[in-house]
C-alpha positions, 0 to 999 in steps of 0.5 A: 876446748883447745883451739889449735895455735891459740896461745897458752899461758903458764905462771912463771916460777917466780909468781905464787898465786892463790884464789881467795875462794880456796881460803875463804877470802871471797872471789879474789885472786892474789899473785905475789912476785917472789922473793920481793913480795909485790902482790897484785889482787885480781877480782871480777873479770880479771880473775876470770881471765886469769883462770881462763888463760891457765885452762887454755882454749878460747879465752875470750869465749870463756869470759864471754860466757861467764859474763854474758857479754858478747865476745865482740864487745870484750875481745879487745879488753881481754886480749889487752889484759892478757898482754899486760899480764905477759908484759908484767911477767905475771903470765908467760905465753907459750904456743900450744903446738910449737912449745915455748915462745920467745916471750917464755925464756924459762920454758 
C-alpha cells in the first residue's frame, strides 16, 4: 500500500540485520554496524516499525493494525523512533517519487 510522497526507508550499506524469527531466536531483530560490530536489538513495536519502514506505505497505520492501538495514539512515537533510526544511521530516508533525499548521501 504505497502512499504517494510518503518517506521510503532503506538499510545503509554498513548495516547488517537479521530477524530472530529467521534463525530460531524469537521475535527480536538484530542490527549490526559494520565493521565495528556495534549491535542494537529491536523487539516488540520497535521491530514492527523496522519491518513496516522497509515495506513502505503508511507505517503508522501498519503498526496501528499490528498493535491494535489507534493511529492517533501511536503516531508521534512511531515517527520519533523512525527519526531516531535515521539520525543514528540505522535507516536512510528516501522520497519514493523523488529519488534519494539529502539525508541519503549514498543513494
